[in-house]
C-alpha positions as CSV (number, residue, x, y, z in Angstrom):
1,X,-3.7,-95.9,20.0
2,X,-6.8,-96.4,17.9
3,X,-6.4,-100.2,17.7
4,X,-6.4,-100.4,21.4
5,X,-10.0,-99.1,21.4
6,X,-11.2,-101.9,19.0
7,X,-11.8,-104.5,21.7
8,X,-15.4,-105.5,22.6
9,X,-14.4,-106.0,26.3
10,X,-16.0,-103.1,28.3
11,X,-13.5,-103.5,31.2
12,X,-10.6,-102.9,28.7
13,X,-12.2,-99.8,27.2
14,X,-13.1,-98.5,30.7
15,X,-9.3,-99.0,31.6
16,X,-8.2,-97.2,28.5
17,X,-10.5,-94.2,29.3
18,X,-9.3,-94.1,33.0
19,X,-5.7,-94.1,31.7
20,X,-6.5,-91.2,29.4
21,X,-8.2,-89.2,32.2
22,X,-5.3,-89.8,34.7
23,X,-2.7,-89.4,32.0
24,X,-1.3,-92.8,33.1
25,X,0.8,-93.9,30.2
26,X,-1.0,-91.7,27.7
27,X,0.0,-88.1,26.8
28,X,-2.3,-85.2,27.4
29,X,-2.1,-84.5,23.6
30,X,-3.5,-88.0,22.9
31,X,-6.0,-88.5,25.7
32,X,-8.8,-86.7,23.7
33,X,-8.3,-89.1,20.8
34,X,-8.6,-92.1,23.1
35,X,-11.9,-90.8,24.3
36,X,-12.9,-90.4,20.6
37,X,-11.7,-93.9,19.6
38,X,-13.6,-95.6,22.3
39,X,-16.7,-93.5,21.4
40,X,-16.5,-94.6,17.8
41,X,-16.3,-98.2,18.8
42,X,-20.0,-99.6,18.9
43,X,-19.3,-101.5,22.1
44,X,-17.8,-98.5,23.8
45,X,-20.0,-95.7,22.5
46,X,-22.2,-95.4,25.7
47,X,-19.2,-96.1,27.9
48,X,-17.4,-93.1,26.2
49,X,-20.5,-90.9,26.4
50,X,-21.0,-91.5,30.1
51,X,-17.3,-91.1,30.7
52,X,-17.4,-87.7,29.0
53,X,-20.4,-86.5,30.9
54,X,-19.1,-87.8,34.3
55,X,-15.6,-86.2,33.7
56,X,-16.7,-83.1,31.8
57,X,-15.3,-80.5,34.2
58,X,-11.8,-82.1,34.2
59,X,-11.9,-82.7,30.4
60,X,-13.2,-79.2,29.8
61,X,-10.6,-77.7,32.0
62,X,-7.9,-79.5,30.2
63,X,-9.0,-78.9,26.6
64,X,-11.2,-75.9,26.5
65,X,-8.5,-73.9,24.5
66,X,-8.3,-76.6,21.8
67,X,-11.1,-76.6,19.3
68,X,-9.9,-79.8,17.7
69,X,-9.6,-81.7,21.0
70,X,-13.0,-80.6,22.2
71,X,-14.6,-81.4,18.9
72,X,-12.9,-84.7,18.6
73,X,-14.1,-85.9,22.0
74,X,-17.7,-84.7,21.5
75,X,-18.1,-86.0,18.1
76,X,-16.5,-89.3,19.0
77,X,-19.1,-89.8,21.7
78,X,-22.1,-88.5,19.8
79,X,-21.6,-89.1,16.0
80,X,-23.2,-92.5,16.2
81,X,-26.3,-91.3,18.0
82,X,-29.5,-91.4,15.9
83,X,-32.6,-91.4,18.1
84,X,-34.8,-88.8,19.9
85,X,-33.7,-90.1,23.3
86,X,-30.1,-89.8,22.5
87,X,-30.7,-86.1,21.3
88,X,-32.6,-85.4,24.5
89,X,-29.7,-86.8,26.5
90,X,-27.3,-84.5,24.8
91,X,-29.8,-81.5,25.2
92,X,-30.3,-82.2,28.9
93,X,-26.5,-82.5,29.5
94,X,-25.8,-79.3,27.6
95,X,-28.3,-77.4,29.7
96,X,-26.3,-78.3,32.9
97,X,-23.0,-77.1,31.9
98,X,-21.6,-73.7,31.7
99,X,-20.2,-72.7,28.2
100,X,-17.9,-69.8,27.3
101,X,-17.4,-68.3,23.9
102,X,-17.3,-70.9,21.1
103,X,-17.9,-74.0,23.2
104,X,-21.5,-73.9,22.3
105,X,-20.7,-74.6,18.6
106,X,-19.2,-78.1,19.5
107,X,-22.4,-79.2,21.0
108,X,-24.6,-77.5,18.4
109,X,-22.7,-79.4,15.8
110,X,-23.2,-82.7,17.6
111,X,-26.9,-82.1,17.9
112,X,-27.3,-81.2,14.3
113,X,-25.5,-84.6,13.5
114,X,-27.9,-86.5,15.7
115,X,-30.8,-84.7,14.2
116,X,-29.6,-85.5,10.7
117,X,-29.0,-89.2,11.7
118,X,-32.4,-89.4,13.2
119,X,-34.1,-88.0,10.1
120,X,-32.1,-90.4,7.8
121,X,-33.3,-93.3,9.9
122,X,-36.8,-92.2,9.8
123,X,-36.7,-91.9,6.0
124,X,-34.6,-95.0,5.3
125,X,-34.7,-97.4,8.4
126,X,-37.7,-99.4,7.2
127,X,-36.4,-99.9,3.7
128,X,-32.9,-100.9,5.0
129,X,-34.5,-103.3,7.4
130,X,-36.7,-104.8,4.7
131,X,-33.8,-105.1,2.3
132,X,-31.5,-106.8,4.9
133,X,-34.3,-109.3,5.7
134,X,-34.8,-110.2,2.1
135,X,-31.1,-110.6,1.5
136,X,-30.7,-112.7,4.5
137,X,-33.1,-115.2,3.3
138,X,-31.2,-115.7,0.1
139,X,-28.2,-117.1,1.9
140,X,-28.1,-120.5,3.3
141,X,-25.5,-121.1,6.1
142,X,-22.5,-123.3,5.0
143,X,-23.3,-125.8,7.9
144,X,-26.8,-126.5,6.4
145,X,-25.5,-127.5,3.0
């Protein structure tokens, strides 16, 4: 299932998400993983995030009793986020949904990860960029030799 989410073709990723939502060829117990796998794919990250928001009421109704499924979907869609804008998107979305009991902990964990990623990028982003640029100039493409 994870390998099927590795494509960089958005239409395939969207089809995969739709099949997970409609349980068309994908078991309910695996559909949450499909959303997570697409979310961890750099090409599919925003696709999965938008899919999660658009279909939240259906997904929430289906998985609200499963801590692991809810956590997997939310983290799969948000773990790669690292900007204030992305944090604000999650904050705005969570303000619009009703949460019962422990559901807030899923989202608080996601927001904490985004904040942590953002702070790491603030501390290290320039150094990493500088290092990558310096390393890049050391290598001459084979075609130029």
